[in-house]
VOBA-1610 file (N, C-alpha, C; in pm, whole numbers, padded with zeros to 5 digits, always signed):
BEGIN
Unk-05127+00695-04311Unk-05034+00584-04335Unk-04888+00630-04323Unk-04862+00747-04385Unk-04726+00800-04377Unk-04685+00827-04234Unk-04783+00878-04154Unk-04751+00907-04013Unk-04715+00780-03940Unk-04787+00672-03968Unk-04758+00544-03902Unk-04618+00496-03938Unk-04586+00513-04069Unk-04453+00470-04113Unk-04344+00550-04043Unk-04368+00682-04033Unk-04271+00770-03968Unk-04254+00732-03821Unk-04367+00706-03753Unk-04364+00667-03612Unk-04287+00537-03594Unk-04316+00440-03683Unk-04246+00310-03675Unk-04096+00329-03695Unk-04062+00414-03792Unk-03919+00440-03816Unk-03851+00504-03696Unk-03920+00600-03634Unk-03865+00665-03515Unk-03844+00564-03402Unk-03942+00477-03386Unk-03930+00375-03281Unk-03809+00286-03307Unk-03793+00246-03435Unk-03680+00161-03471Unk-03547+00231-03443Unk-03542+00359-03480Unk-03420+00438-03457Unk-03389+00448-03308Unk-03491+00475-03227Unk-03472+00487-03082Unk-03425+00356-03022Unk-03484+00246-03069Unk-03442+00114-03020Unk-03297+00088-03056Unk-03260+00124-03179Unk-03122+00103-03224Unk-03023+00185-03141Unk-03062+00311-03114Unk-02976+00397-03032Unk-02959+00338-02892Unk-03069+00288-02836Unk-03064+00230-02702Unk-02974+00107-02699Unk-02983+00025-02804Unk-02901-00096-02810Unk-02754-00061-02820Unk-02724+00037-02910Unk-02584+00079-02928Unk-02527+00138-02801Unk-02609+00222-02734Unk-02564+00284-02608Unk-02537+00179-02503Unk-02623+00078-02498Unk-02606-00029-02399Unk-02480-00109-02426Unk-02451-00130-02556Unk-02329-00203-02593Unk-02205-00124-02553Unk-02208+00009-02583Unk-02094+00094-02547Unk-02072+00096-02398Unk-02183+00106-02321Unk-02173+00108-02176Unk-02117-00023-02123Unk-02163-00132-02183Unk-02115-00263-02141Unk-01967-00279-02169Unk-01925-00228-02288Unk-01783-00236-02322Unk-01697-00156-02226Unk-01750-00038-02183Unk-01676+00045-02088Unk-01663-00026-01954Unk-01772-00093-01915Unk-01770-00164-01787Unk-01677-00284-01791Unk-01672-00351-01908Unk-01590-00472-01919Unk-01444-00440-01947Unk-01417-00317-01993Unk-01279-00280-02024Unk-01195-00279-01897Unk-01093-00360-01890Unk-01013-00369-01768Unk-00940-00239-01737Unk-00940-00202-01611Unk-00868-00083-01570Unk-00719-00115-01559Unk-00638-00030-01614Unk-00493-00051-01611Unk-00441-00005-01476Unk-00388-00097-01399Unk-00334-00063-01268Unk-00188-00023-01282Unk-00149+00076-01203Unk-00013+00126-01208Unk+00080+00038-01125Unk+00202+00023-01171Unk+00302-00044-01088Unk+00342+00051-00975Unk+00411-00001-00876Unk+00457+00084-00765Unk+00546+00196-00818Unk+00631+00164-00913Unk+00722+00264-00970Unk+00643+00375-01039Unk+00542+00337-01115Unk+00459+00435-01187Unk+00377+00519-01090Unk+00323+00454-00987Unk+00242+00525-00889Unk+00326+00626-00812Unk+00448+00587-00776Unk+00538+00677-00704Unk+00572+00798-00790Unk+00602+00774-00914Unk+00632+00883-01008Unk+00512+00978-01017Unk+00394+00922-01030Unk+00273+01003-01042Unk+00247+01083-00914Unk+00261+01018-00798Unk+00235+01084-00670Unk+00325+01206-00650Unk+00451+01191-00681Unk+00546+01300-00655Unk+00543+01407-00764Unk+00534+01366-00888Unk+00537+01464-00995Unk+00407+01543-01008Unk+00299+01491-00952Unk+00170+01560-00961Unk+00170+01693-00885Unk+00265+01710-00793Unk+00272+01834-00716Unk+00373+01934-00773Unk+00437+01899-00882Unk+00531+01991-00944Unk+00461+02122-00981Unk+00521+02233-00940Unk+00471+02368-00967Unk+00338+02399-00898Unk+00296+02311-00809Unk+00174+02336-00732Unk+00206+02417-00607Unk+00107+02483-00552Unk+00127+02569-00436Unk+00079+02499-00308Unk+00163+02503-00207Unk+00127+02452-00076Unk+00029+02550-00011Unk-00093+02506+00009Unk-00196+02596+00061Unk-00167+02644+00203Unk-00082+02571+00275Unk-00052+02609+00414Unk+00036+02733+00423Unk+00125+02751+00324Unk+00216+02865+00331Unk+00229+02941+00199Unk+00154+02899+00099Unk+00152+02964-00032Unk+00286+02958-00105Unk+00370+02861-00069Unk+00496+02842-00139Unk+00481+02733-00245Unk+00563+02743-00349Unk+00558+02646-00458Unk+00639+02523-00421Unk+00578+02405-00435Unk+00648+02282-00405Unk+00771+02267-00496Unk+00882+02217-00442Unk+00998+02190-00527Unk+00961+02085-00632Unk+01001+02107-00755Unk+00973+02011-00861Unk+01068+01893-00852Unk+01017+01777-00886Unk+01098+01657-00883Unk+01057+01568-01000Unk+01156+01502-01062Unk+01129+01411-01172Unk+01179+01273-01135Unk+01088+01178-01137Unk+01118+01043-01092Unk+01132+00951-01214Unk+01240+00872-01222Unk+01255+00780-01334Unk+01146+00672-01334Unk+01107+00629-01453Unk+01001+00528-01464Unk+01043+00394-01406Unk+01172+00366-01412Unk+01222+00236-01367Unk+01278+00243-01225Unk+01217+00327-01140Unk+01266+00338-01002Unk+01237+00209-00924Unk+01302+00195-00809Unk+01294+00069-00733Unk+01204+00081-00611Unk+01105+00170-00618Unk+01015+00191-00505Unk+00917+00075-00490Unk+00899+00032-00367Unk+00802-00072-00333Unk+00712-00017-00222Unk+00586+00014-00254Unk+00494+00066-00153Unk+00477-00038-00042Unk+00494+00007+00081Unk+00502-00084+00195Unk+00406-00041+00304Unk+00335-00139+00362Unk+00242-00111+00471Unk+00318-00102+00603Unk+00248-00056+00706Unk+00309-00051+00840Unk+00351-00190+00884Unk+00264-00288+00864Unk+00294-00425+00906Unk+00416-00480+00834Unk+00427-00451+00705Unk+00542-00499+00628Unk+00670-00432+00677Unk+00661-00303+00711Unk+00778-00233+00764Unk+00820-00293+00898Unk+00722-00327+00980Unk+00751-00388+01110Unk+00819-00524+01092Unk+00779-00600+00991Unk+00841-00729+00964Unk+00989-00711+00928Unk+01017-00608+00847Unk+01156-00581+00810Unk+01237-00543+00933Unk+01180-00459+01017Unk+01249-00414+01138Unk+01267-00527+01239Unk+01187-00630+01224Unk+01194-00742+01319Unk+01310-00836+01288Unk+01322-00879+01161Unk+01425-00979+01133Unk+01472-00981+00988Unk+01448-00875+00913Unk+01486-00875+00773Unk+01591-00767+00743Unk+01627-00759+00616Unk+01724-00659+00570Unk+01660-00573+00462Unk+01678-00443+00473Unk+01622-00356+00371Unk+01630-00210+00408Unk+01611-00125+00308Unk+01609+00019+00327Unk+01463+00064+00328Unk+01422+00130+00436Unk+01284+00179+00447Unk+01286+00331+00440Unk+01208+00382+00349Unk+01196+00528+00334Unk+01057+00571+00380Unk+01053+00652+00486Unk+00929+00709+00536Unk+00919+00852+00484Unk+00815+00881+00408Unk+00804+01015+00351Unk+00665+01041+00296Unk+00652+01154+00231Unk+00523+01196+00175Unk+00546+01289+00057Unk+00465+01278-00048Unk+00482+01365-00165Unk+00473+01514-00133Unk+00393+01550-00033Unk+00373+01692-00001Unk+00476+01747+00097Unk+00569+01663+00140Unk+00676+01708+00230Unk+00788+01769+00146Unk+00816+01899+00161Unk+00920+01963+00077Unk+01059+01904+00099Unk+01089+01863+00222Unk+01219+01800+00248Unk+01228+01669+00169Unk+01118+01594+00168Unk+01114+01466+00095Unk+01138+01488-00054Unk+01079+01592-00106Unk+01090+01621-00248Unk+01234+01659-00285Unk+01308+01711-00189Unk+01447+01746-00213Unk+01540+01625-00211Unk+01508+01527-00128Unk+01602+01417-00110Unk+01571+01293-00194Unk+01449+01281-00244Unk+01407+01154-00302Unk+01488+01117-00427Unk+01519+01213-00511Unk+01599+01183-00630Unk+01740+01139-00592Unk+01793+01200-00488Unk+01927+01163-00440Unk+01926+01019-00388Unk+01820+00984-00316Unk+01808+00848-00263Unk+01796+00747-00377Unk+01717+00778-00477Unk+01702+00687-00590Unk+01834+00670-00665Unk+01910+00778-00679Unk+02040+00769-00744Unk+02138+00685-00663Unk+02131+00699-00531Unk+02217+00619-00444Unk+02184+00471-00456Unk+02055+00441-00463Unk+02012+00302-00479Unk+02059+00246-00612Unk+02048+00325-00716Unk+02090+00282-00849Unk+02240+00258-00856Unk+02318+00346-00792Unk+02463+00335-00799Unk+02517+00216-00720Unk+02441+00168-00623Unk+02484+00056-00539Unk+02414-00075-00577Unk+02328-00070-00678Unk+02259-00191-00721Unk+02152-00237-00624Unk+02100-00145-00544Unk+01995-00182-00449Unk+01867-00218-00525Unk+01813-00335-00496Unk+01701-00387-00575Unk+01569-00316-00547Unk+01549-00273-00422Unk+01424-00205-00391Unk+01435-00117-00267Unk+01352-00016-00267Unk+01337+00073-00152Unk+01195+00053-00098Unk+01185+00019+00028Unk+01053+00000+00089Unk+01000+00136+00132Unk+00893+00178+00067Unk+00841+00313+00088Unk+00712+00310+00168Unk+00713+00379+00282Unk+00593+00395+00364Unk+00546+00540+00350Unk+00432+00559+00287Unk+00376+00692+00271Unk+00311+00733+00404Unk+00368+00834+00466Unk+00321+00875+00600Unk+00209+00978+00597Unk+00156+01009+00479Unk+00057+01115+00466Unk-00058+01101+00564Unk-00110+00980+00580Unk-00229+00962+00663Unk-00210+00863+00778Unk-00087+00825+00810Unk-00071+00721+00911Unk-00037+00775+01050Unk+00011+00898+01059Unk+00058+00949+01188Unk-00056+01013+01268Unk-00042+01007+01401Unk-00139+01081+01482Unk-00099+01229+01483Unk-00193+01313+01518Unk-00169+01457+01519Unk-00223+01519+01647Unk-00141+01605+01708Unk-00180+01677+01828Unk-00184+01827+01799Unk-00259+01899+01879Unk-00261+02045+01873Unk-00272+02099+02015Unk-00237+02225+02034Unk-00242+02286+02167Unk-00378+02352+02188Unk-00433+02330+02309Unk-00558+02398+02341Unk-00528+02538+02396Unk-00627+02604+02450Unk-00610+02742+02499Unk-00512+02753+02615Unk-00493+02642+02687Unk-00398+02641+02798Unk-00264+02579+02757Unk-00244+02564+02628Unk-00121+02504+02573Unk-00100+02360+02617Unk-00209+02289+02634Unk-00202+02146+02663Unk-00218+02068+02532Unk-00132+01971+02507Unk-00144+01892+02384Unk-00274+01811+02383Unk-00349+01822+02276Unk-00476+01750+02262Unk-00472+01671+02132Unk-00511+01544+02142Unk-00510+01458+02023Unk-00614+01506+01922Unk-00567+01539+01803Unk-00656+01587+01696Unk-00697+01473+01604Unk-00604+01385+01575Unk-00633+01271+01486Unk-00551+01151+01529Unk-00616+01036+01541Unk-00547+00914+01578Unk-00466+00861+01462Unk-00355+00797+01495Unk-00273+00736+01392Unk-00337+00610+01338Unk-00287+00563+01226Unk-00340+00441+01165Unk-00309+00320+01253Unk-00380+00212+01226Unk-00356+00090+01302Unk-00210+00045+01285Unk-00144+00020+01395Unk-00005-00023+01391Unk+00095+00090+01404Unk+00045+00215+01401Unk+00138+00329+01408Unk+00214+00331+01540Unk+00145+00303+01650Unk+00213+00301+01781Unk+00320+00192+01787Unk+00292+00079+01722Unk+00393-00028+01715Unk+00515+00018+01637Unk+00489+00097+01534Unk+00599+00151+01453Unk+00682+00248+01536Unk+00614+00332+01615Unk+00687+00425+01702Unk+00775+00348+01801Unk+00723+00240+01851Unk+00799+00159+01947Unk+00921+00095+01881Unk+00901+00043+01761Unk+01011-00023+01690Unk+01121+00074+01651Unk+01082+00198+01622Unk+01178+00300+01579Unk+01222+00393+01691Unk+01176+00366+01811Unk+01196+00457+01924Unk+01339+00509+01940Unk+01442+00425+01929Unk+01579+00473+01951Unk+01625+00583+01854Unk+01562+00590+01737Unk+01610+00686+01637Unk+01512+00801+01614Unk+01399+00799+01684Unk+01299+00904+01665Unk+01319+01020+01762Unk+01272+01136+01720Unk+01279+01255+01805Unk+01146+01274+01878Unk+01150+01350+01987Unk+01028+01377+02063Unk+00930+01460+01979Unk+00803+01434+02001Unk+00697+01510+01934Unk+00678+01641+02010Unk+00713+01751+01946Unk+00710+01882+02011Unk+00621+01977+01930Unk+00533+02049+02001Unk+00449+02150+01938Unk+00499+02289+01978Unk+00490+02382+01884Unk+00537+02517+01912Unk+00424+02618+01894Unk+00426+02721+01976Unk+00328+02829+01965Unk+00382+02936+01870Unk+00301+03034+01840Unk+00344+03141+01750Unk+00460+03222+01807Unk+00469+03227+01940Unk+00581+03299+02003Unk+00699+03207+02034Unk+00702+03090+01961Unk+00815+02997+01964Unk+00836+02928+02099Unk+00731+02914+02176Unk+00737+02831+02296Unk+00711+02686+02258Unk+00784+02594+02322Unk+00774+02453+02287Unk+00706+02372+02397Unk+00625+02275+02354Unk+00555+02188+02448Unk+00562+02045+02396Unk+00612+01954+02481Unk+00625+01814+02443Unk+00491+01743+02454Unk+00465+01656+02359Unk+00340+01581+02356Unk+00345+01463+02453Unk+00464+01405+02467Unk+00478+01290+02555Unk+00500+01160+02480Unk+00527+01171+02350Unk+00558+01053+02270Unk+00658+01094+02161Unk+00708+00994+02089Unk+00799+01023+01980Unk+00718+01059+01854Unk+00787+01115+01756Unk+00723+01156+01633Unk+00798+01100+01513Unk+00728+01047+01417Unk+00789+00998+01295Unk+00802+01116+01199Unk+00905+01198+01222Unk+00932+01310+01131Unk+00990+01256+01002Unk+00961+01324+00891Unk+01008+01278+00760Unk+01075+01392+00686Unk+01161+01357+00590Unk+01193+01223+00542Unk+01288+01149+00635Unk+01255+01025+00662Unk+01340+00940+00744Unk+01376+00816+00662Unk+01504+00792+00648Unk+01552+00673+00578Unk+01619+00582+00680Unk+01571+00459+00688Unk+01620+00364+00788Unk+01686+00245+00717Unk+01804+00212+00760Unk+01881+00103+00700Unk+01882-00014+00799Unk+01823-00124+00758Unk+01804-00239+00848Unk+01880-00360+00795Unk+01953-00425+00883Unk+02028-00545+00846Unk+01996-00656+00945Unk+01936-00762+00897Unk+01898-00876+00982Unk+01817-00832+01104Unk+01727-00739+01082Unk+01639-00696+01190Unk+01697-00593+01284Unk+01816-00543+01253Unk+01879-00441+01337Unk+01899-00313+01256Unk+01866-00200+01318Unk+01886-00071+01252Unk+02034-00035+01261Unk+02102-00036+01146Unk+02245-00006+01147Unk+02271+00142+01116Unk+02167+00214+01079Unk+02183+00356+01050Unk+02051+00417+01010Unk+02042+00547+01021Unk+01922+00620+00978Unk+01963+00764+00945Unk+01880+00826+00864Unk+01908+00966+00830Unk+01778+01041+00816Unk+01769+01155+00887Unk+01649+01239+00888Unk+01677+01368+00810Unk+01577+01414+00738Unk+01585+01538+00660Unk+01687+01525+00546Unk+01759+01632+00515Unk+01856+01629+00405Unk+01997+01649+00462Unk+02049+01772+00454Unk+02179+01803+00514Unk+02163+01929+00598Unk+02251+01945+00695Unk+02239+02056+00790Unk+02243+02193+00723Unk+02317+02203+00615Unk+02333+02334+00550Unk+02208+02379+00476Unk+02113+02287+00456Unk+01989+02328+00390Unk+01889+02375+00496Unk+01853+02500+00489Unk+01762+02557+00589Unk+01622+02582+00534Unk+01611+02589+00402Unk+01481+02613+00340Unk+01451+02498+00244Unk+01354+02412+00277Unk+01326+02296+00193Unk+01261+02331+00059Unk+01220+02456+00043Unk+01160+02498-00083Unk+01265+02544-00184Unk+01391+02543-00141Unk+01503+02569-00231Unk+01575+02437-00255Unk+01600+02405-00380Unk+01660+02277-00413Unk+01805+02269-00364Unk+01850+02149-00341Unk+01987+02127-00297Unk+02085+02170-00406Unk+02195+02232-00364Unk+02299+02265-00461Unk+02386+02141-00484Unk+02482+02151-00573Unk+02565+02036-00609Unk+02641+01979-00489Unk+02695+02067-00406Unk+02772+02022-00290Unk+02681+01950-00191Unk+02564+02004-00166Unk+02469+01942-00074Unk+02420+01808-00128Unk+02396+01804-00257Unk+02351+01679-00320Unk+02456+01570-00305Unk+02581+01605-00330Unk+02690+01507-00316Unk+02704+01459-00173Unk+02690+01551-00078Unk+02701+01515+00063Unk+02592+01416+00102Unk+02469+01444+00061Unk+02357+01356+00095Unk+02371+01222+00024Unk+02413+01226-00101Unk+02435+01104-00178Unk+02534+01012-00108Unk+02643+01067-00061Unk+02746+00987+00006Unk+02695+00927+00137Unk+02611+01002+00207Unk+02552+00949+00331Unk+02469+00825+00302Unk+02384+00836+00201Unk+02299+00722+00165Unk+02381+00603+00116Unk+02478+00630+00030Unk+02561+00522-00025Unk+02637+00449+00085Unk+02695+00524+00178Unk+02771+00462+00287Unk+02685+00364+00366Unk+02564+00407+00399Unk+02475+00320+00476Unk+02428+00200+00394Unk+02400+00222+00266Unk+02355+00111+00181Unk+02465+00006+00170Unk+02588+00050+00153Unk+02701-00043+00143Unk+02715-00125+00271Unk+02701-00059+00386Unk+02705-00131+00514Unk+02594-00234+00522Unk+02477-00195+00475Unk+02362-00285+00481Unk+02381-00405+00389Unk+02446-00382+00275Unk+02467-00490+00178Unk+02585-00577+00212Unk+02671-00533+00302Unk+02792-00606+00336Unk+02754-00744+00391Unk+02808-00849+00326Unk+02772-00985+00364Unk+02849-01035+00485Unk+02953-00964+00525Unk+03027-01006+00643Unk+02944-00982+00768Unk+02960-01065+00866Unk+02878-01057+00987Unk+02966-01027+01108Unk+02917-00935+01191Unk+02988-00905+01314Unk+02893-00926+01431Unk+02929-00874+01548Unk+02847-00894+01668Unk+02708-00834+01654Unk+02690-00734+01564Unk+02562-00667+01551Unk+02461-00747+01468Unk+02508-00849+01401Unk+02416-00925+01316Unk+02415-01074+01348
//
């Protein structure tokens, strides 16, 4: 009799555990996932590489701290093309793992803040560009196709883009035959016309793994501010 009672009790306990576990699992499934805002996602993307090592060259990524209230707006290729067609806005093409980008992004955000710019349209180029490599005869061979719309983006930005060039270990250069969306590239668009653009940081910076000094930071800041002011200028001339 005692054994039967013990068995019944064990069964009851197991059933209770199963019910409680099912409730907990259901609550976890029903608990809404908190989605990040663009500003929060941008902060997370860039700061996640702080003090991390670039596996390609074993150098430490420059650290960067992004304000929570930044004006970044994640933008698709199609949305960028719409801006380039007939809208006004600042488009930043970059990537968290690009050391040049990590050097300039805080300067760009400060420039936007100082001029009251409401948003920066950010196109993450990490996975959108095509990639070529040289074969044994030093002929460019397509390694990875660009994302849908990437060629349209190259066409829209053609006047300000540089040629896609591959280099060998002995510093010989070979052109791919198309333009390349090198980053960081900041494009200032007014009424569908590119009124200015800026690639990289400043000429005096030769190593992107070393942070900009005060003079370099001020120089880059002024470049961004000047273009933003032109873009915001409500007066219209022959270019608009």
